[in-house]
N, C-alpha and C positions, 0 to 999 in steps of 0.2 A: 375874264373870270375863269378860274381853275375849278374844275369839278371832277368827281371820281364816280365810277360805277364798278360794281363787283366784276372781277375777271373770272376766268374758268380754270386757271392753271393750278391754283391752290386756294385754301380757305381765305387767306389774307391778300390774294391777288387783287389789284385794282387797276382799272383802265383809266388813264388820265386824259381829260378833255380840257382844251383851252378855247373859250368862246364857242362851246358846242362841238368843236372839232377834235377827234381823237388824235393825240400826238404819238407818232411812231418814233422808235429809236433813231431812225435816219433823220427825221425832221429835228429832233432834239439835238443830235450831233451837228447838223448843219447850223443851227442857231448858236450853239456853243462855239463852234469854229469862228463864226462871225464876231461874236462877243470877244473871243480871244484875240482876233486880228485887230479889233477896235482898241483893246487895251494895249496891244503891242504898238499901235500907231500913236496913241495919245500919251502913253507912259512907257517909252522905250527903255529897254535894259541898258542901251548904250549911254543913257543919261543918268543911270543909277536907279531907275525905277524897277518895279517888279514885272512890268509888262503883263503878258497874258497869264503868267504864273499867279498873279493876284487873283484872277478869276478862278483858276484851278484850286488854289488854296481855300478860297471862299466856299466853293462847291464841296471840296473835301471835308471841311469843317461842318457844313450843314449835313452832309451824309452821315458823318460819324455821330453827330448829335441826334440825328433822326428827324430833324425839322429845322426850319429857318427861325432861329431865335432872335429876340431883340438884342441880346448881348452880342451875337455874331454880326448882326446888321450894324450895330453901333461900332464894333471893332473895325469894320471895313468901310465905315462912313456912308452907309446906304440907308 
């Protein structure tokens, strides 16, 4: 479960929690790196797939949109 609490850096700052645990940038990066490696392994660019860039593109689209939309999820088959 993902939840948020107000942060202290700005009025819109939010601290992110997953299952009650505050997620740090380092932890987020470690998880993303593993997801990237998984995509590279399962869908290698050498076979014409997008590999880890599929994940990066998904994240980029969600960030630009400002949330994870149903349209983006459907586009990426998630």
